[in-house]
C-alpha positions as CSV (number, residue, x, y, z in Angstrom):
1,M,0.0,0.0,0.0
2,D,1.4,3.3,-1.1
3,F,1.6,5.8,1.8
4,E,-0.6,8.2,-0.3
5,F,-3.5,5.8,0.2
6,S,-3.4,6.3,3.9
7,K,-4.8,9.8,3.4
8,I,-8.6,9.7,3.3
9,S,-9.2,12.1,0.4
10,A,-6.6,10.3,-1.8
11,A,-8.1,6.9,-1.0
12,V,-11.7,8.0,-1.7
13,D,-10.7,9.7,-5.0
14,R,-9.1,6.4,-6.1
15,I,-12.1,4.4,-5.0
16,R,-14.4,6.6,-7.0
17,C,-12.4,6.4,-10.1
18,G,-11.8,2.6,-9.8
19,Q,-8.1,2.6,-9.1
20,L,-8.6,1.3,-5.5
21,T,-11.3,-0.8,-3.9
22,P,-12.6,-0.7,-0.3
23,R,-11.7,-4.4,0.0
24,Q,-8.0,-3.5,-0.8
25,L,-8.0,-0.9,1.9
26,V,-9.6,-3.3,4.4
27,D,-7.1,-6.0,3.5
28,H,-4.2,-3.6,4.0
29,C,-5.5,-2.6,7.4
30,L,-6.0,-6.2,8.4
31,E,-2.5,-7.1,7.3
32,R,-1.1,-4.3,9.4
33,I,-3.1,-5.5,12.4
34,A,-1.9,-9.1,11.9
35,R,1.7,-7.7,11.6
36,F,1.7,-5.5,14.7
37,E,-1.2,-6.2,17.1
38,D,0.5,-8.9,19.1
39,R,3.1,-6.3,20.1
40,I,1.0,-3.1,20.2
41,H,-2.4,-4.3,21.6
42,A,-4.4,-1.4,20.0
43,W,-7.6,-3.4,19.5
44,V,-10.2,-4.9,21.9
45,R,-11.8,-6.7,19.0
46,V,-11.4,-6.6,15.2
47,D,-14.5,-7.4,13.2
48,G,-12.6,-8.6,10.1
49,R,-15.5,-10.6,8.7
50,G,-17.9,-7.7,9.1
51,A,-15.4,-5.2,7.6
52,V,-14.9,-7.4,4.5
53,E,-18.7,-7.6,4.1
54,Q,-19.0,-3.9,4.4
55,A,-16.1,-3.4,1.9
56,E,-17.6,-5.7,-0.7
57,R,-21.0,-3.8,-0.5
58,L,-19.3,-0.4,-0.7
59,G,-17.2,-1.7,-3.6
60,D,-20.4,-2.6,-5.5
61,L,-21.8,0.9,-4.9
62,A,-18.6,2.5,-6.1
63,R,-18.6,0.5,-9.3
64,A,-22.2,1.5,-9.8
65,G,-21.3,5.2,-9.4
66,R,-23.2,5.5,-6.2
67,P,-20.7,6.5,-3.5
68,L,-22.3,7.2,-0.1
69,G,-20.2,10.2,0.9
70,P,-16.7,11.6,1.7
71,L,-15.7,8.5,3.7
72,H,-16.7,5.9,1.2
73,G,-14.7,2.7,1.8
74,I,-12.5,4.2,4.6
75,P,-11.7,1.7,7.4
76,I,-11.9,3.3,10.9
77,G,-11.5,2.2,14.5
78,V,-14.0,3.1,17.2
79,K,-12.9,3.7,20.8
80,D,-14.5,1.1,23.1
81,I,-16.7,3.5,25.0
82,I,-18.7,4.2,21.8
83,D,-21.5,1.9,20.7
84,V,-21.3,0.0,17.5
85,R,-24.3,-2.1,16.7
86,G,-23.7,-5.8,17.3
87,L,-20.3,-5.3,19.0
88,A,-19.6,-5.2,22.7
89,T,-19.0,-1.8,24.4
90,E,-17.0,-2.7,27.5
91,A,-15.2,0.6,28.3
92,G,-12.1,-1.3,29.4
93,S,-14.0,-2.6,32.5
94,P,-15.0,-6.1,33.6
95,L,-18.2,-4.6,34.8
96,L,-19.4,-4.2,31.2
97,K,-18.1,-7.5,29.9
98,G,-20.2,-8.8,27.0
99,R,-22.5,-5.7,26.9
100,I,-23.6,-5.8,23.2
101,A,-24.7,-2.5,21.7
102,Q,-28.2,-2.7,20.2
103,Q,-27.7,0.3,17.9
104,D,-24.9,2.6,16.7
105,A,-24.0,5.7,18.6
106,L,-25.2,8.7,16.6
107,V,-21.6,9.6,15.7
108,V,-21.1,6.0,14.3
109,A,-24.3,6.1,12.4
110,R,-23.2,9.3,10.7
111,L,-19.9,7.8,9.8
112,R,-21.5,4.7,8.3
113,A,-23.9,6.9,6.3
114,A,-20.9,8.7,4.8
115,G,-19.4,5.4,3.7
116,A,-17.0,4.5,6.6
117,I,-16.2,0.9,7.3
118,I,-16.2,0.0,11.0
119,L,-13.1,-2.2,11.4
120,G,-13.5,-2.8,15.2
121,K,-13.2,-1.4,18.7
122,T,-9.9,0.2,19.9
123,V,-8.5,0.0,23.4
124,T,-9.6,2.5,26.0
125,T,-8.3,3.0,29.6
126,E,-11.0,1.8,32.1
127,F,-14.0,4.0,31.7
128,A,-11.8,6.5,29.8
129,C,-10.0,7.5,32.9
130,F,-6.4,6.9,34.2
131,D,-5.7,3.3,34.7
132,P,-3.0,2.2,32.2
133,P,-4.2,0.2,29.2
134,P,-2.5,-2.8,27.6
135,T,-1.6,-0.7,24.5
136,L,2.1,0.1,23.9
137,N,3.6,3.1,22.1
138,P,4.6,2.3,18.5
139,W,7.7,4.5,18.7
140,N,9.1,2.6,21.7
141,L,7.4,-0.3,23.4
142,E,8.8,0.7,26.7
143,H,6.8,4.1,26.6
144,T,3.2,4.8,27.3
145,P,1.0,5.6,24.2
146,G,-1.0,8.0,26.4
147,G,-4.7,7.7,27.3
148,S,-7.5,7.3,27.3
149,S,-7.8,7.0,23.5
150,S,-4.7,4.7,23.6
151,G,-5.7,2.2,21.0
152,S,-7.1,4.7,18.5
153,A,-3.8,6.7,18.4
154,A,-1.6,3.6,18.2
155,A,-3.8,2.1,15.5
156,V,-3.7,5.2,13.3
157,C,0.0,5.5,13.8
158,L,0.6,2.1,12.4
159,E,-1.9,2.4,9.6
160,M,-4.1,-0.3,11.1
161,C,-7.0,2.0,10.2
162,L,-7.1,5.3,8.3
163,A,-8.8,7.2,11.2
164,A,-10.3,6.4,14.6
165,L,-12.7,7.9,17.1
166,G,-11.4,9.0,20.5
167,S,-12.9,11.0,23.4
168,Q,-11.5,13.6,25.7
169,T,-12.5,14.6,29.2
170,G,-9.1,16.0,30.1
171,G,-6.4,15.3,27.5
172,S,-7.5,11.9,26.1
173,I,-7.4,12.7,22.4
174,T,-4.6,15.3,22.3
175,R,-2.1,13.5,24.5
176,P,-2.1,10.0,22.9
177,A,-2.1,11.6,19.4
178,A,1.0,13.7,20.4
179,Y,2.7,10.7,22.0
180,C,2.1,8.5,19.0
181,G,3.1,11.1,16.3
182,V,-0.3,11.5,14.7
183,A,-3.0,14.3,14.5
184,G,-5.9,14.6,16.9
185,F,-8.8,16.9,17.2
186,K,-11.0,17.9,20.1
187,P,-13.9,20.0,18.8
188,T,-16.0,22.6,20.5
189,F,-17.9,21.3,23.5
190,G,-21.3,20.1,22.3
191,S,-20.6,20.1,18.6
192,V,-20.6,16.3,18.4
193,D,-23.6,14.4,19.9
194,M,-22.6,12.1,22.8
195,A,-25.6,9.7,22.5
196,G,-24.4,6.1,22.7
197,V,-21.1,7.1,24.4
198,V,-20.2,5.8,27.9
199,P,-19.9,9.1,29.9
200,V,-17.3,10.4,32.3
201,S,-18.4,14.0,32.8
202,R,-21.4,15.6,31.3
203,H,-19.7,19.0,31.6
204,L,-16.4,18.0,30.0
205,D,-16.9,15.0,27.6
206,H,-16.0,15.4,23.9
207,V,-15.8,12.9,21.0
208,G,-13.3,13.7,18.3
209,P,-11.2,12.0,15.5
210,I,-7.6,10.9,15.4
211,A,-6.1,10.7,11.9
212,R,-2.9,11.3,10.0
213,G,-3.4,15.0,9.2
214,A,-5.6,18.0,9.5
215,A,-7.5,17.5,6.2
216,D,-8.6,14.0,7.4
217,L,-9.5,15.4,10.8
218,W,-11.8,17.9,9.0
219,T,-13.5,15.3,6.9
220,M,-14.1,13.0,10.0
221,F,-15.3,15.9,12.2
222,A,-17.7,17.4,9.6
223,V,-19.3,14.0,9.1
224,M,-19.4,13.3,12.9
225,A,-21.0,16.7,13.6
226,G,-23.4,16.7,10.7
227,A,-21.7,19.9,9.5
228,A,-21.8,21.3,5.9
229,G,-18.7,20.9,3.8
230,A,-17.5,17.4,4.8
231,D,-17.0,16.6,1.1
232,M,-15.1,19.9,0.5
233,P,-11.4,20.2,1.0
234,L,-10.0,22.5,3.7
235,P,-9.5,26.0,2.3
236,E,-5.9,27.1,1.9
237,L,-5.0,30.2,3.9
238,A,-4.8,33.3,1.8
239,A,-1.7,34.4,3.7
240,P,0.6,32.9,6.4
241,P,-1.2,33.0,9.8
242,T,-0.5,35.0,12.9
243,L,-0.1,32.6,15.8
244,S,-0.4,33.6,19.4
245,V,2.2,31.9,21.6
246,I,1.0,31.1,25.1
247,G,4.3,31.2,26.9
248,D,3.4,31.5,30.6
249,F,2.9,28.1,32.3
250,F,3.2,26.0,29.1
251,L,6.8,26.7,28.1
252,Q,7.8,27.0,31.7
253,E,6.3,23.6,32.6
254,A,7.6,21.8,29.5
255,D,10.8,19.9,29.8
256,D,14.0,20.7,27.9
257,A,13.4,18.1,25.2
258,V,9.9,19.5,24.4
259,R,11.1,23.1,24.5
260,G,13.9,22.3,22.1
261,V,11.4,20.7,19.6
262,M,9.1,23.7,20.0
263,V,11.9,26.2,19.3
264,A,12.8,24.3,16.1
265,A,9.1,24.2,15.2
266,S,8.6,27.9,15.8
267,D,11.6,28.7,13.6
268,A,10.2,26.5,10.8
269,L,6.8,28.4,11.1
270,L,8.6,31.8,11.0
271,E,10.7,30.7,8.0
272,S,7.5,29.8,6.1
273,G,6.0,33.3,6.8
274,A,4.0,32.9,10.0
275,R,3.9,35.8,12.4
276,L,4.2,35.0,16.1
277,Q,2.9,37.1,19.0
278,M,2.6,36.6,22.7
279,L,-0.7,35.9,24.4
280,D,-1.3,36.4,28.1
281,L,-3.5,34.1,30.1
282,P,-6.4,35.4,32.3
283,E,-6.3,35.3,36.1
284,S,-8.9,32.6,36.1
285,F,-6.3,30.2,34.5
286,A,-4.6,29.7,37.8
287,L,-7.4,27.6,39.2
288,T,-8.3,25.8,36.0
289,L,-6.6,22.4,36.7
290,A,-8.1,22.1,40.2
291,M,-11.6,23.2,39.1
292,H,-11.5,20.8,36.1
293,R,-10.5,17.9,38.4
294,C,-13.4,18.7,40.8
295,L,-15.9,18.6,37.9
296,M,-14.5,15.4,36.5
297,A,-14.5,13.7,39.9
298,V,-18.0,14.7,40.9
299,D,-19.5,13.9,37.5
300,A,-17.8,10.5,37.4
301,A,-19.2,9.8,40.9
302,E,-22.7,10.7,39.7
303,T,-22.3,8.4,36.6
304,H,-21.0,5.4,38.6
305,L,-22.8,5.9,41.9
306,Q,-25.1,2.9,41.8
307,T,-22.6,0.4,40.4
308,F,-19.7,1.7,42.5
309,T,-21.8,1.3,45.7
310,S,-22.2,-2.4,45.0
311,H,-19.1,-3.3,43.0
312,G,-16.5,-0.8,44.1
313,A,-13.7,-3.4,44.3
314,A,-14.1,-4.2,40.5
315,Y,-12.9,-0.7,39.6
316,G,-9.3,0.0,38.8
317,P,-7.3,1.9,41.4
318,H,-7.1,5.2,39.5
319,V,-10.8,5.4,38.5
320,R,-11.8,4.2,42.0
321,A,-9.8,7.0,43.5
322,L,-11.4,9.5,41.2
323,I,-14.9,8.4,42.1
324,G,-14.1,8.4,45.8
325,E,-12.8,11.9,45.4
326,G,-16.1,12.9,43.8
327,L,-18.2,11.3,46.5
328,S,-16.3,13.3,49.2
329,T,-16.5,16.7,47.5
330,L,-18.7,19.3,49.1
331,A,-21.6,20.7,47.2
332,I,-20.3,24.2,47.6
333,D,-16.9,23.2,46.0
334,Y,-18.7,21.6,43.0
335,A,-20.8,24.8,42.6
336,L,-17.7,26.9,42.7
337,A,-16.1,24.7,40.1
338,L,-19.1,25.1,37.8
339,R,-19.0,28.9,38.3
340,H,-15.2,28.9,37.5
341,Q,-15.8,26.9,34.3
342,D,-18.3,29.5,33.1
343,Q,-15.9,32.4,34.0
344,F,-12.9,30.7,32.4
345,R,-14.8,30.0,29.2
346,R,-15.9,33.7,29.0
347,D,-12.4,34.9,29.7
348,M,-10.8,32.6,27.1
349,Q,-13.5,33.4,24.5
350,A,-12.6,37.1,25.0
351,I,-9.0,36.4,24.3
352,I,-9.1,33.7,21.6
353,C,-11.7,35.2,19.3
354,E,-12.2,36.3,15.8
355,D,-9.0,35.5,13.9
356,V,-6.8,34.5,16.9
357,I,-5.2,31.0,16.8
358,A,-3.0,30.2,19.9
359,F,-0.5,27.5,20.2
360,T,1.4,25.6,23.0
361,P,3.3,22.3,23.3
362,A,0.7,19.5,23.2
363,T,2.3,17.8,26.3
364,P,4.9,18.8,29.0
365,T,7.1,15.9,27.9
366,A,7.2,13.3,25.1
367,A,5.7,10.0,26.0
368,P,7.2,9.0,29.3
369,R,9.1,5.7,29.7
370,G,7.2,3.1,31.7
371,L,3.7,1.9,31.6
372,E,2.5,2.8,35.0
373,S,0.7,6.0,33.9
374,T,-0.8,7.5,30.7
375,G,1.1,10.8,31.0
376,D,0.3,14.3,32.2
377,P,-2.9,16.0,30.8
378,R,-2.2,19.5,32.3
379,F,-1.5,21.1,28.9
380,N,-4.8,19.8,27.5
381,S,-7.3,20.0,30.4
382,P,-7.7,23.8,30.3
383,W,-9.1,23.7,26.7
384,T,-11.4,20.8,27.6
385,H,-12.6,22.9,30.6
386,A,-13.1,25.9,28.3
387,G,-14.8,23.8,25.7
388,M,-12.6,25.3,22.9
389,P,-11.5,23.4,19.8
390,T,-7.9,22.1,19.8
391,V,-5.8,20.2,17.4
392,T,-2.5,18.6,17.8
393,I,-0.1,17.8,14.9
394,P,3.3,16.2,15.1
395,C,6.1,18.8,14.9
396,G,9.4,16.9,15.6
397,L,11.3,14.3,17.5
398,T,13.2,14.4,20.7
399,A,16.9,13.3,20.8
400,D,15.8,9.8,21.8
401,G,13.4,9.6,18.8
402,M,10.0,10.2,20.5
403,P,7.5,12.5,18.7
404,C,6.2,15.8,20.1
405,G,3.0,17.6,19.2
406,L,2.1,21.2,18.5
407,Q,-1.3,22.1,20.0
408,L,-3.4,24.8,18.3
409,I,-6.4,26.4,20.0
410,G,-9.1,28.3,18.2
411,P,-12.3,30.2,18.9
412,A,-15.4,28.1,19.8
413,G,-17.2,27.0,16.7
414,Q,-14.3,27.8,14.3
415,E,-13.2,24.2,13.6
416,R,-12.8,24.7,9.9
417,R,-10.5,27.7,10.2
418,L,-8.5,26.1,13.1
419,L,-7.9,22.9,11.0
420,A,-7.0,25.0,7.9
421,T,-4.4,26.7,10.0
422,A,-3.2,23.3,11.2
423,A,-2.9,22.2,7.6
424,W,-0.8,25.2,6.8
425,C,1.5,24.4,9.8
426,E,1.8,20.8,8.7
427,K,3.3,22.0,5.4
428,A,5.7,24.3,7.1
429,L,6.8,21.7,9.6
430,A,7.1,18.9,7.0
431,F,7.1,16.1,9.7
432,Q,7.8,12.8,7.8
433,A,9.2,10.5,10.5
434,V,7.7,7.1,11.0
435,P,8.0,4.8,14.0
436,P,10.8,2.2,13.7
437,H,8.4,-0.7,14.3
438,S,6.5,0.2,11.1
439,L,9.6,-0.6,9.1
440,A,10.2,-4.0,10.6
């Protein structure tokens, strides 16, 4: 399979003109899964037979000149907190073992209607929280892939699928995408319907795509959100963008390796014509991480209260601690966290508005060595708390060969412009590295 075919638009164009078939794409992905899955553990289950049946049907439609939409014939993975009709949704927990979804989540139904092939369910951390998953990082098997969308990021990285669904309550799309050297997109809060998705926090949960680049993220998102223009390419920027650098906290908290990659990335953007300016954070930022944690804990406790009361020992230690924290939180503290979220959203919307696109490192470090944690979400949680759209794209490697991500933040509801800016940055950064395991 030529690398070109791993981009959604190129693959769909070739399917429509008869130069490629959905079956060939599915076979390629299944071959990649057979080649790497015993080492990477990105999948909970692969529905190979079902994917082949879908591919044959979509191939017939393509030959008849009746493509379904902008994802016609594209194999995707679905994080195992999102319902796929006929497959189990277990959310990484023994408590949901064998729970078969009776219908597709709305987001999955929309992807199917646009021609996507559901290849299977990708690994999530337990209940999309913090307990480490079995998935390993494709760039180095001794490092975490991040979480909670661990399997989705690893599968896309190794071309086991052309795109995958993830979710984010703190940093669960952005962080694994950055750690695995792929692109990830968290849209504006509320822009993608959460029906059929196992919840963590009703005030913080987002569903978004992971793919190989900004153009593919746009196609996936537009279909998922039911937005206009899913079959239209991202517009090219009329001029190089002005990017607002958030230096306080983010560059101070990043380690030397990430700062070095960010300096090199900034230089590449400047050389391509971008203009950089500084952006100051509001006073409300200081309490954001604590307030975000409070909301997440209390909402998780509300979601799991009945089951946790009778089956608390069946929960992993990290999610059990989160729920316990939520159960012990005072009502006044939860109320203050909700008030802070509203204030922080208004403060950030006043700063990142109109044509402002801000950027930070996607993570404080590259993927940490060891599998005891899924990494640090503190560079991502503020934008989840604010509900603003963010995208991460790979921007370089550390000296030990681990990828780093550039995180772009845009105004609420401005997904298309944010992703068009990310596409411009991708060209300027020209990241072409691949994980060493993909060459084996």
